[in-house]
C-alpha positions in Angstrom: 9.5 57.8 9.6 12.1 55.9 11.5 11.5 52.9 9.3 12.3 54.8 6.2 15.6 56.1 7.7 16.6 52.8 9.2 15.8 51.0 5.9 17.9 53.4 3.9 20.9 53.1 6.3 20.5 49.3 6.2 20.5 49.2 2.4 23.4 51.6 2.2 25.5 49.7 4.7 24.8 46.4 2.9 26.1 47.8 -0.3 29.1 49.4 1.3 30.1 45.9 2.7 29.9 44.5 -0.8 32.4 47.0 -2.3 35.3 45.4 -4.2 38.3 47.3 -3.0 40.6 45.7 -5.6 38.4 47.2 -8.3 38.4 50.6 -6.6 42.1 50.4 -6.3 42.3 49.7 -10.1 40.6 53.0 -10.6 43.1 54.7 -8.2 45.9 53.3 -10.3 44.3 54.6 -13.5 43.8 58.1 -12.0 47.4 58.2 -10.7 48.9 56.9 -13.9 46.9 59.4 -16.0 48.1 62.2 -13.7 51.7 61.0 -13.8 51.7 61.0 -17.6 50.2 64.5 -17.8 47.1 63.2 -19.5 43.6 64.5 -18.8 40.7 62.9 -16.9 37.2 63.6 -18.3 34.2 62.9 -16.1 30.4 63.3 -16.7 26.9 62.1 -16.0 23.3 63.1 -15.9 21.3 64.6 -13.0 22.7 63.5 -9.6 25.6 61.7 -11.5 26.4 65.0 -13.2 26.3 66.9 -9.9 28.6 64.2 -8.5 30.9 64.6 -11.5 31.2 68.3 -11.0 31.8 67.9 -7.3 34.5 65.3 -7.9 36.3 67.4 -10.5 36.3 70.4 -8.2 37.5 68.4 -5.2 40.3 66.8 -7.2 41.5 70.1 -8.8 41.7 71.7 -5.4 43.0 68.9 -3.2 45.2 67.0 -5.6 46.9 70.1 -7.0 47.6 71.8 -3.7 51.4 71.3 -3.2 51.4 68.0 -5.1 54.3 67.1 -7.3 52.2 65.6 -10.1 49.3 67.9 -10.9 46.0 66.4 -11.9 44.2 67.6 -15.1 40.5 66.9 -14.7 37.5 68.3 -16.6 33.8 67.8 -15.9 32.0 67.9 -19.2 28.8 68.9 -17.4 30.3 72.2 -16.5 30.3 73.6 -20.0 26.6 74.5 -20.2 26.8 76.6 -23.4 28.4 73.6 -25.2 25.8 71.2 -23.8 22.9 73.5 -24.8 24.2 74.1 -28.3 24.9 70.4 -28.9 21.6 69.3 -27.5 19.7 71.9 -29.5 21.6 71.8 -32.8 22.7 68.2 -33.0 21.4 65.6 -30.5 21.1 65.6 -26.7 22.6 62.1 -26.8 25.8 63.6 -28.1 26.4 66.2 -25.5 29.4 64.4 -24.0 30.6 62.6 -27.1 30.9 65.8 -29.1 32.9 67.5 -26.4 35.2 64.5 -26.0 35.8 64.2 -29.7 37.2 67.7 -29.8 39.4 67.3 -26.6 40.4 63.7 -26.0 43.9 62.3 -26.7 45.2 58.8 -26.5 46.0 57.9 -22.9 43.4 60.1 -21.4 41.0 58.7 -18.8 37.2 59.0 -19.4 34.9 58.3 -16.5 31.1 58.1 -17.1 28.7 58.0 -14.2 25.2 56.5 -14.9 23.0 55.1 -12.1 21.2 52.9 -14.6 24.1 52.3 -16.9 21.8 53.0 -19.8 22.1 56.7 -20.4 22.6 57.1 -24.1 24.8 60.2 -23.9 27.1 58.4 -21.4 27.2 55.2 -23.6 28.0 57.2 -26.8 30.7 59.1 -25.0 32.4 56.0 -23.7 32.2 54.3 -27.1 33.8 57.4 -28.6 36.6 57.3 -26.0 37.2 53.6 -26.7 37.6 54.4 -30.4 40.1 57.2 -29.6 42.4 55.0 -27.5 41.4 56.4 -24.1 40.8 54.3 -21.1 37.2 54.1 -20.1 35.6 53.7 -16.6 32.0 53.4 -15.7 30.3 53.7 -12.4 26.8 52.2 -12.5 24.0 50.7 -10.4 21.0 48.6 -11.1 21.8 45.9 -13.7 24.8 47.9 -15.1 23.2 48.5 -18.5 25.3 48.9 -21.6 28.0 50.8 -19.7 28.9 47.6 -17.8 29.6 45.9 -21.2 31.7 48.7 -22.8 33.8 50.3 -20.1 37.4 49.0 -19.7 36.7 49.1 -15.9 33.2 49.3 -14.4 32.4 49.7 -10.7 28.9 48.3 -10.3 26.7 48.9 -7.3 24.2 46.1 -7.7 21.1 47.7 -6.2 18.0 49.2 -7.9 18.0 52.4 -5.8 19.3 55.5 -7.4 20.0 57.4 -4.2 22.1 54.5 -2.7 24.0 54.2 -6.0 24.8 58.0 -6.2 25.8 58.0 -2.5 28.2 55.2 -3.0 29.7 56.6 -6.2 30.5 59.8 -4.3 31.9 57.8 -1.4 34.2 55.9 -3.8 35.7 59.1 -5.2 36.2 60.6 -1.7 38.0 57.4 -0.6 40.1 57.6 -3.8 41.0 61.3 -3.1 42.3 60.4 0.3 44.3 57.5 -1.1 45.7 59.7 -3.9 46.7 62.3 -1.3 48.8 59.6 0.4 48.8 61.1 3.8 49.2 64.7 2.6 46.0 66.1 4.1 44.6 69.3 2.6 44.2 72.1 5.1 40.6 73.4 5.2 39.9 77.0 6.2 
């Protein structure tokens, strides 16, 4: 068993050392700019990426609005299950995020799609919709980056064919960004 654990840690550490902090900081600037203008951030994904999206939205709402001058507006599209179920059943599962965005998005909003493979049709369709509606799009992907790598205005690409490593690093990036956006104003945990 130790070989599985050490191999995982070795692969994770290798990918962490390859992170492009300038690209991560570009995302920080986009988040901060969106917050400063009073625009909304939309985040979403499937499976573990959807769970990460929900976690990130909850973290940011709590921590970045606690006594902060510029409050953040962030919505995880995964969290409206009645809408997802209705759109998937009545229209098309591949439109579960796009249809929500088309009703909510405004120019200047920030749309963040997480997709380990970069090939999730519902994430791709949502990002294309956001591009057409003058929002800024960001993708976080792994593997070969898929179509998301080609269509997002900014794409953070973890170049490894290992979904768990990709999801771990995506979550780590958003935790680093949260600390950076807090700018030394640590949140008190009870």
